[in-house]
C-alpha positions in Angstrom: -26.6 18.7 -135.0 -29.1 15.9 -135.3 -32.3 15.2 -133.5 -35.2 12.7 -133.9 -37.8 14.2 -136.2 -41.2 12.9 -137.2 -43.0 14.3 -140.3 -46.4 13.4 -141.3 -49.5 14.7 -143.1 -53.0 14.5 -141.6 -55.9 13.4 -143.8 -57.0 17.0 -144.1 -53.7 18.0 -145.6 -52.0 19.6 -142.6 -48.3 18.9 -142.5 -47.2 18.1 -138.9 -43.6 18.1 -137.7 -42.6 17.0 -134.2 -39.0 17.6 -132.9 -38.3 16.4 -129.4 -35.8 18.6 -127.5 -35.6 17.5 -123.9 -32.9 20.0 -122.7 -35.4 22.4 -121.2 -39.1 22.1 -120.0 -40.5 24.3 -122.8 -42.3 23.7 -126.0 -42.7 25.8 -129.1 -45.7 25.6 -131.4 -45.4 27.2 -134.9 -48.0 27.3 -137.6 -46.9 28.7 -141.0 -49.4 29.4 -143.8 -48.3 29.6 -147.4 -49.8 33.1 -147.8 -48.0 36.4 -147.9 -48.3 39.7 -149.7 -47.3 37.9 -153.0 -50.7 36.1 -152.8 -52.7 39.3 -152.8 -54.3 41.0 -155.8 -53.1 44.4 -156.9 -56.4 46.0 -156.0 -56.5 44.4 -152.5 -53.0 44.7 -151.0 -52.0 44.5 -147.3 -54.5 41.7 -146.5 -51.8 39.2 -145.5 -50.4 41.5 -142.9 -53.8 42.7 -141.8 -54.8 39.1 -141.2 -51.8 38.5 -139.0 -53.3 41.1 -136.7 -56.9 39.8 -137.1 -56.0 36.3 -136.0 -55.4 37.5 -132.5 -58.8 39.2 -132.3 -60.9 36.2 -131.5 -62.0 32.8 -132.9 -64.7 30.2 -132.7 -64.3 29.6 -128.9 -61.8 32.3 -127.8 -63.3 35.7 -127.1 -61.7 39.0 -128.1 -58.6 39.7 -126.1 -58.5 36.2 -124.6 -55.9 34.6 -126.9 -53.0 36.5 -125.4 -54.5 36.2 -121.9 -54.7 32.4 -122.0 -51.2 32.2 -123.3 -49.6 34.6 -120.8 -51.4 33.2 -117.8 -50.1 29.8 -118.7 -46.5 31.2 -118.6 -46.1 31.6 -122.4 -45.7 34.2 -125.0 -46.7 34.4 -128.7 -46.3 36.5 -131.8 -46.4 36.4 -135.6 -44.9 37.8 -138.7 -45.7 38.2 -142.4 -43.4 38.2 -145.4 -43.9 38.2 -149.1 -44.4 34.4 -149.2 -45.7 33.2 -145.8 -47.3 34.1 -142.5 -46.1 32.4 -139.3 -47.6 32.3 -135.9 -45.5 31.0 -133.0 -45.9 30.4 -129.3 -43.6 29.3 -126.5 -45.1 27.6 -123.5 -44.1 25.5 -120.5 -44.0 21.9 -121.8 -47.0 20.8 -119.7 -49.2 23.5 -121.5 -48.7 22.0 -124.9 -52.3 21.1 -125.4 -53.3 24.7 -124.6 -51.1 25.9 -127.4 -52.4 23.4 -129.9 -56.0 24.1 -129.0 -55.5 27.9 -129.4 -53.9 27.5 -132.8 -56.4 25.0 -134.1 -59.4 27.0 -132.9 -58.4 30.0 -134.9 -57.7 27.9 -138.0 -61.1 26.1 -137.7 -63.5 28.9 -138.3 -63.6 32.7 -139.1 -64.2 34.4 -135.8 -63.8 38.1 -136.6 -66.7 40.6 -136.3 -67.0 44.1 -137.6 -65.8 45.8 -134.4 -62.6 43.6 -134.3 -62.0 44.3 -138.0 -62.2 48.1 -137.5 -59.9 48.0 -134.4 -57.2 46.1 -136.3 -57.6 48.2 -139.5 -56.9 51.3 -137.3 -53.9 49.5 -135.7 -52.4 48.5 -139.0 -53.0 52.0 -140.5 -51.2 53.6 -137.5 -48.4 51.1 -138.0 -48.0 52.2 -141.6 -48.1 55.8 -140.5 -45.3 55.3 -138.0 -43.1 52.9 -139.9 -43.6 54.1 -143.5 -45.2 57.5 -143.9 -43.5 59.3 -141.0 -40.2 57.5 -140.6 -36.9 58.4 -142.3 -36.4 56.0 -145.3 -39.8 54.5 -144.4 -41.0 54.6 -147.9 -37.9 52.8 -149.2 -39.5 49.4 -149.4 -42.5 50.8 -151.3 -40.3 52.6 -153.8 -38.1 49.5 -154.2 -41.1 47.3 -154.9 -42.3 49.4 -157.8 -38.8 50.1 -159.1 -37.7 46.5 -159.1 -40.8 44.6 -160.3 -43.5 45.2 -162.9 -47.1 45.8 -161.9 -48.0 42.3 -162.8 -45.8 40.8 -160.1 -46.9 40.1 -156.5 -43.6 41.6 -155.4 -44.4 45.0 -156.8 -46.0 46.2 -153.5 -44.6 46.0 -150.0 -45.9 43.7 -147.3 -47.8 46.5 -145.6 -49.7 47.1 -148.8 -51.6 50.2 -149.9 -53.2 51.9 -146.8 -56.2 52.8 -149.0 -56.8 49.1 -149.7 -56.5 48.3 -146.0 -58.9 51.1 -145.0 -61.4 49.9 -147.6 -61.4 46.2 -146.6 -64.8 44.8 -145.6 -65.8 41.9 -143.4 -66.6 39.9 -146.5 -63.2 40.7 -148.0 -61.4 39.3 -145.0 -63.8 36.4 -144.7 -63.0 35.4 -148.3 -59.3 35.7 -147.6 -59.6 33.4 -144.6 -61.5 30.7 -146.5 -59.0 30.8 -149.4 -55.7 30.7 -147.5 -56.3 29.8 -143.8 -56.8 26.1 -144.2 -55.0 23.0 -143.0 -53.9 21.9 -146.5 -52.1 25.3 -146.9 -50.3 25.2 -143.6 -47.6 23.4 -141.6 -47.7 22.8 -137.8 -44.4 22.3 -135.9 -44.1 21.2 -132.3 -40.6 21.4 -130.9 -39.4 21.0 -127.3 -39.9 18.8 -124.3 -42.6 16.6 -125.8 -43.0 12.9 -126.6 -43.6 12.3 -130.3 -46.6 10.1 -130.1 -48.3 12.4 -127.6 -47.7 15.5 -129.8 -49.1 13.6 -132.8 -52.1 12.5 -130.8 -52.9 16.1 -129.7 -52.3 17.4 -133.2 -54.8 14.9 -134.6 -57.2 15.7 -131.8 -57.3 19.4 -132.3 -56.4 19.9 -136.0 -57.7 16.7 -137.5 -61.3 17.9 -137.2 -60.8 20.9 -139.5 -62.1 20.2 -142.9 -60.8 22.3 -145.8 -63.5 23.7 -148.1 -62.9 23.6 -151.9 -59.6 23.3 -153.6 -56.2 24.4 -152.4 -55.6 27.9 -153.7 -53.8 28.0 -157.0 -50.5 29.7 -156.8 -49.8 32.8 -158.8 -47.3 32.4 -161.6 -44.1 34.4 -161.6 -42.3 35.2 -164.8 -38.7 36.3 -164.9 -39.9 39.1 -167.1 -41.6 40.7 -164.1 -38.1 41.7 -162.8 -37.3 45.1 -164.1 -33.8 45.8 -165.4 -31.9 49.0 -164.8 -34.0 51.3 -162.8 -33.5 54.6 -161.0 -35.6 56.6 -158.5 -34.9 59.8 -156.6 -36.9 60.5 -153.4 -37.0 63.7 -151.4 -37.4 62.8 -147.7 -36.9 64.1 -144.2 -33.3 62.9 -143.9 -30.2 64.6 -142.7 -27.9 63.7 -145.7 -27.9 62.0 -149.0 -28.4 58.2 -148.8 -27.9 55.6 -151.5 -29.6 52.3 -152.0 -28.8 49.8 -154.7 -30.4 46.4 -155.2 -29.5 43.6 -157.6 -31.8 40.8 -158.8 -31.0 37.2 -158.4 -33.0 33.9 -158.2 -35.5 33.1 -155.4 -34.7 30.8 -152.5 -36.2 27.8 -154.3 -32.9 28.0 -156.3 -30.8 27.5 -153.2 -27.4 27.8 -154.7 -27.8 31.5 -155.3 -29.3 32.3 -151.8 -26.5 30.7 -149.9 -23.8 32.3 -152.1 -25.5 35.7 -151.6 -25.4 35.2 -147.8 -21.6 34.7 -148.0 -21.0 37.6 -150.4 -23.2 39.9 -148.2 -21.1 39.1 -145.2 -17.9 39.8 -147.0 -19.2 43.1 -148.2 -20.8 44.5 -145.1 -20.1 42.5 -141.9 -17.7 44.3 -139.5 -15.1 47.1 -139.9 -12.9 44.9 -142.1 -15.7 44.4 -144.7 -15.3 45.8 -148.2 -17.9 48.6 -147.9 -17.0 49.8 -144.4 -13.2 49.9 -145.2 -13.6 51.9 -148.3 -16.5 54.3 -147.7 -16.3 54.8 -143.9 -12.7 54.2 -142.9 -10.5 55.1 -145.9 -12.6 57.8 -147.7 -14.8 58.9 -144.8 -17.6 59.8 -147.2 -20.2 57.6 -145.4 -21.3 57.4 -141.8 -23.0 54.1 -142.2 -23.0 51.2 -144.7 -24.7 47.9 -144.8 -26.0 45.1 -147.0 -28.7 42.4 -146.7 -30.1 39.6 -148.7 -33.9 40.0 -149.3 -34.6 36.3 -150.1 -38.0 35.6 -151.6 -39.5 32.5 -153.1 -39.5 33.5 -156.7 -37.1 36.4 -157.1 -34.7 37.8 -154.5 -32.8 41.1 -154.1 -29.2 41.7 -152.9 -29.4 45.2 -151.4 -26.8 47.6 -150.1 -27.0 51.1 -148.7 -24.8 54.0 -147.6 -25.6 57.2 -145.7 -23.4 60.2 -146.5 -21.1 61.5 -143.8 -22.3 65.1 -144.1 -24.1 67.3 -146.7 -21.0 67.8 -148.7 -21.2 64.2 -150.0 -23.8 63.3 -152.7 -25.4 60.1 -153.7 -23.3 60.2 -156.9 -20.1 60.4 -154.8 -21.3 57.4 -152.7 -22.2 55.5 -155.9 -18.8 56.1 -157.4 -16.9 54.6 -154.4 -19.5 51.9 -153.9 -19.4 50.9 -157.6 -15.6 50.6 -157.3 -16.1 48.0 -154.6 -18.6 46.0 -156.7 -16.4 46.2 -159.8 -13.3 45.0 -157.9 -15.2 41.9 -156.5 -16.7 41.2 -159.9 -13.3 41.4 -161.6 -11.0 39.9 -159.0 -13.2 37.9 -156.7 -12.7 37.5 -152.9 -9.9 36.1 -150.8 -9.9 32.9 -148.9 -9.6 34.8 -145.7 -12.7 36.8 -146.4 -14.5 33.6 -147.5 -13.6 31.7 -144.3 -14.6 34.7 -142.0 -18.0 35.0 -143.8 -18.8 31.3 -143.6 -17.9 31.2 -139.9 -20.2 34.2 -139.2 -23.1 32.6 -141.0 -22.6 29.2 -139.3 -22.4 30.9 -135.9 -25.6 32.7 -136.6 -27.4 29.5 -137.5 -26.0 27.7 -134.4 -27.5 30.5 -132.2 -30.9 30.0 -133.9 -30.7 26.3 -133.3 -30.2 26.8 -129.6 -33.8 27.9 -129.2 -36.8 25.6 -129.8 -38.7 28.5 -131.3 -35.9 29.0 -133.8 -35.9 25.3 -134.8 -39.7 25.3 -135.1 -39.8 28.4 -137.3 -37.1 27.1 -139.7 -38.5 23.5 -139.8 -42.0 24.9 -140.8 -40.4 26.8 -143.6 -38.4 23.8 -144.9 -41.5 21.6 -144.7 -43.9 24.0 -146.4 -41.7 25.0 -149.3 -39.2 22.1 -149.7 -41.2 19.2 -148.1 -38.1 18.4 -146.1 -38.1 19.7 -142.5 -35.1 17.6 -141.6 -33.0 20.2 -143.5 -33.2 22.3 -140.4 -30.3 20.3 -139.0 -28.1 20.6 -142.1 -28.4 24.4 -142.8 -25.0 25.2 -141.5 -23.3 22.6 -143.6 -24.9 24.0 -146.7 -22.3 26.7 -146.7 -19.3 24.4 -146.4 -19.0 23.7 -150.1 -19.1 27.4 -151.2 -15.7 28.3 -152.6 -14.2 31.6 -153.8 -14.9 30.7 -157.4 -18.6 30.3 -156.8 -18.8 33.7 -155.0 -16.8 35.3 -157.8 -19.2 33.9 -160.5 -22.2 35.1 -158.5 -20.8 38.6 -158.2 -19.9 38.7 -161.9 -23.5 37.7 -162.8 -25.5 40.1 -160.6 -23.3 43.2 -160.3 -24.1 44.6 -163.7 -25.7 48.0 -164.4 -28.5 46.4 -166.4 -29.5 44.4 -163.2 -29.3 47.4 -160.9 -32.1 49.2 -159.1 -30.8 52.4 -157.6 -32.7 54.7 -155.3 -31.4 58.0 -154.0 -32.9 59.6 -150.8 -32.0 63.3 -150.6 -32.9 65.9 -147.9 -35.9 68.2 -148.4 -34.7 71.7 -149.2 
């Protein structure tokens, strides 16, 4: 898939990508900031996610509660998400409302507009979100346990994106004001406009609304990541409100800046867990019937990623150790004997289909282009993602499995029912 794409940088450092897509009268505006939970300090965690909420609370010219109202009354919708490495705000609008979207995003980048009342409201919202999704949800604490089990305290990955609720509760207006001035600046962000828009008009509007924003001070210095921050063999046992024993295993591999590993991990993950013919499902669920659910996912991060798999026991008679024995047999077989060409082809087809579905939406294109521009300085890669997997062969998958599926690279977490 190809499409005209224009990539430029405004004098204030903001990267701007314009991708015309005239097949529907809609436009997507995405602004991605290079700030995530990795950017936080160990004594002030959860700020990146808190700020995702705060940015909807008001800005220089948009009163509390009006951001969503302006967007929805124009026929659009908006949302945001925070990861370890970035925070993205995205909006879809009728094409003729593009200037509204750019004005709204520029206004909240231009100046800190949060007061004490708005801060308290969103602190309460975030703390309740943590209560629901972490403290009072089965396996909710898993990400927190994994963070400390997989990385040393010096690493920005040693806490989860939600952060410590005590840090969130203690945050002050000055704390968040400092966070804004450090990270929410044009030279630490990328703007993507994708949809039914003429390139020159989009660039004119981007310059009109964002060009006036002047960054203060220097671009924030990125925290260093040392490979030594990755812990080796690690084990945790957690007692939780769960129905049966559940096993989680994660394996370290390089971050997504080392692209070869991430793409290979995607293929291996699909072979292991996608569908009833996958390795884990066939052995643990179908053949041995010791698990009621199995899955795997690639937790790709900028500096250090994790390949994670989990299995939930099919009844109280099956322990985490039993799950681990069968599971480890699957890993050992792949590490020793590799994967078949049929498995490889199915996995690559699934991934390429998934990418194609994302590329059918202007919001999906905008989101991915912002990521590629901000971290790789190459937004045009959004149109070649699917082909990145074409060159992956069975030997490459085999080598990757041999390298990561070792016990000294394994982070194991057992969740067991409360007595």
